[in-house]
C-alpha positions in Angstrom: 1.7 21.2 -19.1 -0.2 19.2 -16.6 0.8 19.4 -13.0 1.2 16.0 -11.2 -0.9 16.1 -8.0 -0.1 13.2 -5.7 -3.2 11.1 -5.0 -1.8 8.9 -2.2 -3.8 8.6 1.0 -0.9 10.0 2.9 -0.7 13.1 0.8 -4.5 13.7 1.0 -4.6 13.2 4.7 -1.6 15.5 5.3 -3.2 18.0 3.0 -6.6 17.7 4.7 -5.0 18.1 8.2 -2.8 21.0 7.0 -5.9 22.7 5.5 -7.8 22.1 8.7 -5.0 23.6 10.7 -4.8 26.7 8.4 -8.6 27.1 8.5 -8.5 26.8 12.3 -5.8 29.4 12.7 -7.6 31.7 10.2 -10.9 31.2 12.1 -9.1 31.8 15.4 -7.6 35.0 14.0 -10.9 36.1 12.5 -12.8 35.4 15.8 -10.1 37.3 17.7 -10.2 40.3 15.2 -13.9 40.4 14.7 -15.3 39.4 18.0 -12.9 39.2 21.0 -10.7 42.2 20.3 -13.8 44.4 19.7 -15.3 43.1 22.9 -12.1 43.9 24.8 -12.1 47.4 23.2 -15.8 47.9 24.0 -15.2 46.8 27.6 -12.3 49.3 27.8 -14.5 52.0 26.4 -17.2 51.1 28.7 -14.9 51.4 31.7 -13.7 54.8 30.5 -17.3 55.9 30.0 -18.1 54.8 33.5 -15.2 57.0 34.8 -16.6 59.8 32.7 -20.0 59.2 34.2 -18.5 59.4 37.6 -16.7 62.7 36.9 -19.9 64.1 35.4 -21.9 63.0 38.4 -19.3 64.8 40.6 -19.7 67.8 38.5 -23.5 67.7 38.7 -23.3 67.2 42.5 -21.1 70.3 42.6 -23.7 72.2 40.6 -26.6 70.9 42.7 -24.7 71.9 45.8 -24.1 75.4 44.5 -27.8 75.7 43.4 -28.8 74.6 46.9 -26.7 77.2 48.5 -28.1 79.9 46.1 -31.7 78.8 47.0 -30.8 78.8 50.7 -29.7 82.4 50.4 -32.4 83.6 48.0 -35.3 82.0 49.9 -34.5 83.9 53.1 -36.4 86.8 54.5 -33.2 88.8 55.2 -32.2 88.6 51.5 -35.7 89.5 50.4 -35.7 92.6 52.7 -32.1 93.4 51.5 -33.2 93.6 47.8 -36.3 95.6 48.9 -33.9 98.1 50.6 -35.2 97.3 54.0 -32.0 95.7 55.4 -29.0 98.0 54.8 -26.7 96.0 57.2 -27.2 92.8 55.3 -24.1 93.1 53.2 -22.0 94.0 56.2 -23.2 91.1 58.3 -23.2 88.3 55.7 -20.3 89.1 53.2 -16.6 88.9 53.7 -13.5 87.7 51.7 -13.2 84.7 54.1 -16.7 83.6 53.4 -16.1 83.7 49.6 -12.9 81.8 50.0 -14.3 79.2 52.3 -17.4 78.7 50.0 -15.2 78.9 46.9 -17.4 81.6 45.4 -16.2 83.9 42.7 -19.1 86.3 42.5 -22.5 86.9 44.0 -24.9 89.2 42.1 -28.2 90.5 43.3 -30.7 91.8 40.8 -33.9 93.7 41.5 -37.3 92.8 40.1 -36.6 94.7 36.9 -33.4 92.7 36.3 -31.2 95.6 37.2 -28.0 95.2 39.2 -28.7 95.8 42.9 -25.5 94.6 44.5 -22.3 92.8 43.4 -19.7 91.1 45.6 -16.8 88.9 44.6 -13.1 88.2 44.5 -11.2 89.9 41.7 -9.5 87.0 39.7 -6.6 89.2 38.8 -5.7 90.7 42.2 -7.4 88.2 44.5 -9.0 91.0 46.5 -12.6 91.0 47.7 -14.7 93.8 46.1 -18.3 95.0 46.4 -20.1 97.5 44.1 -23.5 98.3 42.7 -22.5 98.6 39.1 -19.9 96.5 37.0 -17.7 99.5 36.3 -14.3 100.8 37.2 -12.6 98.4 39.6 -15.6 96.0 39.2 -15.3 96.0 35.4 -14.2 92.3 35.5 -17.8 91.5 36.5 -19.4 93.1 33.4 -19.3 90.1 31.1 -20.8 87.8 33.8 -23.5 90.4 34.7 -24.5 90.7 31.0 -25.0 87.0 30.7 -26.9 86.9 34.0 -29.3 89.6 32.8 -29.7 87.8 29.5 -30.7 84.7 31.4 -33.2 86.7 33.4 -34.7 88.0 30.2 -34.9 84.5 28.7 -36.5 83.2 32.0 -33.5 80.9 32.6 -32.6 82.3 36.0 -33.6 79.4 38.1 -31.0 76.8 37.2 -27.4 75.8 37.4 -25.4 76.4 34.2 -21.9 76.9 32.9 -20.8 80.3 31.7 -17.6 80.9 29.9 -15.5 83.9 28.9 -11.8 83.3 29.2 -12.3 80.6 31.8 -15.4 78.4 32.5 -17.5 79.4 35.5 -20.2 77.4 37.3 -23.2 79.6 37.8 -26.4 78.9 39.8 -29.3 81.3 40.0 -32.8 81.5 41.5 -35.5 84.1 42.2 -35.4 85.8 45.6 -38.4 84.9 47.7 -39.5 85.0 51.3 -38.7 82.1 53.5 -42.2 80.7 53.1 -42.0 81.4 49.3 -45.1 83.6 49.5 -45.5 86.6 47.3 -43.8 87.5 44.0 -40.0 87.4 43.5 -38.2 90.5 44.7 -35.3 89.9 42.3 -32.7 87.3 41.4 -29.6 85.9 43.1 -26.6 84.5 41.1 -23.6 82.8 42.5 -20.6 81.8 40.5 -17.8 79.4 41.2 -14.6 79.6 39.1 -13.6 76.3 37.6 -9.9 77.1 38.1 -6.9 75.0 39.0 -7.9 75.1 42.7 -11.3 73.7 41.8 -9.7 71.1 39.5 -7.4 70.0 42.3 -10.4 69.6 44.6 -12.2 67.5 41.9 -9.1 65.4 41.2 -8.7 64.7 44.9 -12.4 63.9 45.1 -12.6 61.6 42.1 -9.0 60.2 42.1 -8.6 61.1 38.4 -6.6 63.7 36.5 -9.1 66.2 35.0 -8.7 68.9 32.5 -11.3 71.4 31.1 -11.4 73.0 27.7 -13.7 75.4 26.0 -14.8 74.3 22.6 -16.8 76.4 20.1 -20.0 75.0 18.8 -22.8 72.9 20.2 -21.9 70.1 22.6 -21.4 66.7 21.0 -23.6 63.9 22.2 -20.8 61.4 21.9 -17.6 61.0 23.9 -14.2 61.4 22.3 -11.4 58.9 22.9 -7.7 59.1 22.1 -5.4 56.2 22.7 -1.7 56.7 23.1 0.6 54.0 24.5 -0.4 53.0 28.0 -2.9 55.8 28.5 -6.3 56.8 27.1 -7.6 60.3 27.0 -11.4 60.6 27.1 -13.5 63.7 26.8 -17.2 64.5 27.4 -18.9 67.6 26.3 -21.3 69.7 28.4 -23.4 72.6 27.1 -22.4 76.2 28.0 -24.9 79.0 28.4 -23.8 81.4 25.7 -26.6 83.6 24.3 -24.6 84.7 21.2 -22.4 81.8 20.1 -22.9 78.2 21.0 -20.1 76.6 22.9 -19.4 73.5 25.0 -17.2 72.6 27.9 -15.0 69.6 27.4 -14.3 67.5 30.6 -11.2 65.4 29.9 -9.7 62.6 31.9 -6.7 60.4 31.5 -6.7 56.7 32.4 -4.0 54.1 32.6 -4.6 51.2 30.2 -2.6 48.8 32.2 -5.6 46.5 32.9 -6.7 46.5 29.3 -3.2 46.0 27.9 -2.6 43.2 30.4 -5.8 41.5 29.4 -4.9 42.0 25.7 -1.4 40.6 26.2 -2.8 37.6 28.2 -5.3 36.9 25.5 -2.6 37.1 22.8 -0.5 34.7 24.7 -3.6 32.4 25.0 -4.1 32.7 21.2 -0.4 32.0 20.5 -0.3 29.0 22.8 -3.6 27.8 21.4 -2.2 27.9 17.9 1.0 26.2 19.1 -1.0 23.6 20.9 -3.1 23.0 17.7 0.1 22.6 15.7 1.6 20.2 18.2 -1.6 18.2 18.5 -1.9 17.9 14.7 1.8 17.0 14.5 1.4 14.3 17.1 -1.7 13.1 15.2 0.2 13.0 12.0 3.1 11.2 13.7 0.8 8.6 15.2 -1.1 8.3 11.9 2.1 7.9 10.0 3.4 5.2 12.4 0.1 3.3 13.0 -1.7 3.6 9.7 0.0 5.4 6.8 3.4 3.6 6.8 1.8 0.2 7.2 -0.6 1.1 4.4 2.4 2.0 2.2 4.1 -1.2 3.0 0.9 -3.1 2.4 0.6 -1.3 -1.0 4.1 -2.2 -1.9 3.4 -5.8 -0.7 0.3 -6.0 -2.8 2.1 -4.6 -5.9 4.9 -7.1 -5.2 7.5 -4.2 -5.1 10.8 -4.4 -3.3 9.9 -4.8 0.4 12.1 -6.1 3.1 11.1 -9.5 4.6 11.2 -7.9 8.1 8.5 -5.4 7.1 6.4 -8.3 5.7 6.6 -10.1 9.0 5.6 -6.9 10.8 2.6 -6.5 8.6 1.4 -10.1 8.9 1.9 -10.2 12.7 -0.3 -7.1 13.3 -3.6 -7.9 15.1 -5.6 -5.2 13.4 -7.3 -4.7 10.0 -4.0 -4.1 8.2 -2.6 -7.4 9.6 -5.8 -9.2 8.6 -5.5 -7.8 5.0 -1.8 -8.6 4.9 -2.3 -12.2 6.0 -5.1 -12.7 3.5 -3.1 -11.2 0.7 0.0 -13.3 1.7 -2.2 -16.4 1.5 -3.6 -15.4 -1.9 -0.1 -14.4 -3.1 1.3 -17.8 -2.0 -1.5 -19.6 -3.8 -1.1 -17.5 -6.9 2.7 -18.1 -6.9 2.1 -21.8 -6.6 -0.5 -21.7 -9.5 1.9 -19.6 -11.6 4.7 -22.1 -10.9 2.4 -25.0 -11.9 1.3 -23.1 -15.0 4.9 -22.3 -15.9 5.8 -26.0 -15.4 2.9 -27.2 -17.5 3.8 -24.7 -20.3 7.5 -25.6 -20.4 7.6 -29.3 -19.3 6.2 -32.6 -20.5 3.3 -33.7 -18.4 4.1 -37.4 -18.7 7.9 -37.5 -18.2 8.5 -34.2 -16.4 11.2 -33.3 -18.8 11.3 -29.9 -20.5 9.1 -29.8 -23.6 9.7 -28.5 -27.1 8.9 -24.9 -26.2 11.5 -24.7 -23.5 14.0 -26.5 -25.7 13.6 -24.0 -28.4 14.1 -21.1 -25.9 17.2 -22.7 -24.5 18.5 -23.5 -28.0 18.0 -19.8 -29.0 19.9 -18.6 -26.0 22.7 -21.1 -26.4 23.0 -20.4 -30.1 23.3 -16.6 -29.6 25.9 -17.1 -26.9 28.0 -19.5 -29.0 27.7 -17.3 -32.0 28.8 -14.2 -30.0 31.7 -16.0 -28.4 32.6 -18.3 -31.3 32.2 -21.2 -28.9 31.1 -24.7 -29.6 27.6 -26.0 -29.5 26.3 -29.6 -30.0 22.7 -30.6 -30.6 21.6 -34.2 -30.2 18.4 -35.8 -31.3 17.4 -39.2 -29.8 14.7 -41.6 -30.8 13.4 -44.8 -29.3 14.0 -47.6 -31.7 10.7 -49.2 -33.0 8.6 -47.6 -30.3 5.4 -48.0 -32.4 6.0 -51.8 -32.3 6.4 -51.5 -28.5 3.1 -49.7 -28.2 1.3 -52.1 -30.5 2.5 -55.1 -28.6 2.5 -54.0 -25.0 -0.2 -51.3 -25.1 -0.1 -47.5 -24.6 -0.1 -47.6 -20.8 3.1 -49.7 -20.8 4.4 -47.4 -23.5 3.9 -44.4 -21.1 5.7 -46.3 -18.4 8.6 -47.0 -20.8 8.8 -43.3 -21.7 8.9 -42.4 -18.1 11.7 -44.8 -17.2 13.8 -43.7 -20.3 13.2 -40.0 -19.4 14.3 -40.6 -15.8 17.5 -42.3 -17.0 18.3 -39.5 -19.4 17.5 -36.8 -16.8 19.8 -38.4 -14.3 22.7 -38.5 -16.8 22.0 -34.9 -17.9 22.3 -33.7 -14.3 25.5 -35.6 -13.9 27.1 -34.4 -17.1 25.6 -30.9 -17.0 23.6 -30.8 -20.2 20.0 -30.0 -21.1 17.6 -32.6 -22.4 13.9 -32.4 -23.4 11.1 -34.5 -24.8 10.3 -32.9 -28.2 8.0 -35.5 -29.7 6.2 -38.8 -28.9 9.3 -40.9 -28.6 11.8 -38.2 -29.6 14.2 -36.4 -27.3 16.7 -33.6 -27.9 19.8 -32.7 -25.9 21.6 -29.4 -25.9 25.3 -29.5 -25.1 27.0 -26.1 -24.9 30.8 -25.8 -25.0 31.0 -29.4 -26.1 33.3 -30.8 -28.9 32.2 -33.5 -31.3 34.1 -36.4 -29.5 32.7 -35.4 -26.1 29.2 -35.1 -27.7 29.5 -38.6 -29.1 30.7 -39.9 -25.8 27.6 -38.5 -24.1 25.4 -40.0 -26.7 27.0 -43.4 -26.1 26.5 -43.0 -22.4 22.8 -42.2 -22.9 22.4 -45.3 -25.2 24.2 -47.4 -22.5 22.0 -46.0 -19.8 18.9 -47.1 -21.7 20.4 -50.5 -22.4 21.0 -50.9 -18.7 17.3 -50.5 -18.0 16.7 -53.8 -19.9 13.1 -52.9 -20.7 11.8 -55.9 -22.6 11.0 -55.3 -26.3 10.3 -58.7 -27.9 9.1 -57.3 -31.2 12.2 -55.2 -31.7 14.4 -56.3 -34.7 17.4 -54.7 -33.0 17.6 -56.0 -29.5 15.2 -57.9 -27.1 15.1 -54.8 -25.0 14.4 -51.1 -25.7 17.2 -49.2 -27.4 17.7 -45.7 -28.7 19.4 -44.1 -31.7 21.1 -40.6 -31.7 22.2 -38.1 -34.2 24.6 -35.2 -33.3 25.2 -32.0 -35.1 27.6 -29.1 -34.3 27.0 -25.4 -34.8 29.5 -25.2 -37.6 27.8 -28.1 -39.5 24.8 -25.9 -40.5 24.9 -24.2 -43.9 22.9 -21.3 -42.5 23.7 -19.9 -39.1 20.3 -20.4 -37.3 19.1 -22.7 -34.5 16.7 -24.5 -36.9 19.6 -25.3 -39.3 21.6 -27.0 -36.5 18.5 -29.1 -35.5 18.0 -30.0 -39.1 21.6 -31.3 -39.3 21.1 -33.3 -36.1 17.9 -34.8 -37.6 19.8 -35.8 -40.7 22.4 -37.5 -38.5 19.6 -39.4 -36.6 18.2 -40.5 -39.9 21.5 -42.0 -40.9 21.8 -43.8 -37.6 18.4 -45.4 -38.2 19.4 -46.2 -41.8 22.6 -47.8 -40.5 20.6 -50.3 -38.3 19.7 -48.2 -35.3 21.0 -48.5 -31.7 24.0 -46.2 -32.5 25.2 -42.6 -32.3 26.0 -40.8 -35.6 27.9 -37.5 -36.0 26.8 -35.3 -38.8 29.2 -35.1 -41.7 29.1 -32.4 -44.4 28.6 -34.9 -47.3 25.3 -35.8 -45.6 24.0 -32.4 -46.5 23.5 -33.5 -50.1 20.7 -35.7 -49.0 17.6 -33.7 -48.7 15.7 -34.8 -45.6 12.9 -32.7 -43.9 13.2 -32.2 -40.1 11.7 -34.9 -38.0 10.8 -37.0 -40.9 12.7 -40.0 -39.8 10.9 -43.3 -39.8 9.9 -44.8 -36.5 
């Protein structure tokens, strides 16, 4: 089964614009999905990364500050003498709980040149009390894990840096060799300072950066990429920093939470822009289609109907021909050609159905009318009369007066017959040289005879001279009439044959008379149109 696809210009243009609209919307969606949305997301991630960078820089500044403080203490002659055992009052003069709390220190550890603990001071994270000792035992046992890591760093030659240590909680540690103030001589030992990254420190950092910060200890080596987690109006981002852990690798996750209001607002705004762009595209195409339908497509359809001579209102034709554009020009040109063609058709129709000399219907049209009248009379059992007329001795007229005068005579006789036919409402045609036939539907024999007499009288009244006629000194006619029921066989040609026989009898009886067909006449065999002139 073949599908019928419309091929009209209107359908193709609508389909093309519809396809263009769909392609534009798909392209807009594709560009949004593949380009714009990723750009917005990348911009959001870039903004989050910049905030992570800012937090990391704050963290590094804190480490640098702690390292600077360690170096300030370690590169001091008093500290150098203290580790050498030459300044016993050093710890009494320089250490106190207030100093630790003000400087936010957790622990200060002094090691001698051999890497052994020389002096420990710090605030117990459990009790909050300030403690000093020379070994990480008993009440200073909480320092043991940190001291072990510090000694491992000394052995690995990593005791001149700032790093993150972690046990249960992460701790920022800075260390450096202990030297004289002028940094001369060999190190007398090492100094470590720790700062606990507890809630107090986080509050300080949050106030400093303006961002909520959380820390988490993560087993394994630090990842080089940041982690992002999006949830509703917030995004959680985390960056990983390495932790000094001699035995098992670990990392410190610095997490922040940011409000996505700016990104979501931009996204919502862009979506509205996309929506209104799509709506605007639909509206523009709708307006284009409307204008196209009104200005081009509908006039083209009317022009098509006009050229195909379909049913089109006269008002629409006037609208087409009055246009001042190409459609109007085509419409006017077609209307001119159509008018010319109609005139030619009418002339051709007239030439094919009418006699060129007299203007009366010819034999072809007479046969068509006879067929129609015969069928109608046969169907309704009505009456039908056929009359054949002939100009008496017309050959003698032509021989004596000439064919031009003969043509004039035929024209005058035809005009007289046509005038009477219009008055009495019957059909008459020229079916031969000087032969005429009349068709009289719904006519009884007496009325038919009466019409025949009137035709003969009308020709007599013309008084066309005919000096060679043995009948009258002027042109006369003879007529034979047959009725539908006169024919032996029910056919149009049979009725005409009967009328021809009646005409023959009129001529045999002396001409210039009207004869009705009678049945006894049928015994005489006479061929149609074989009457003598």
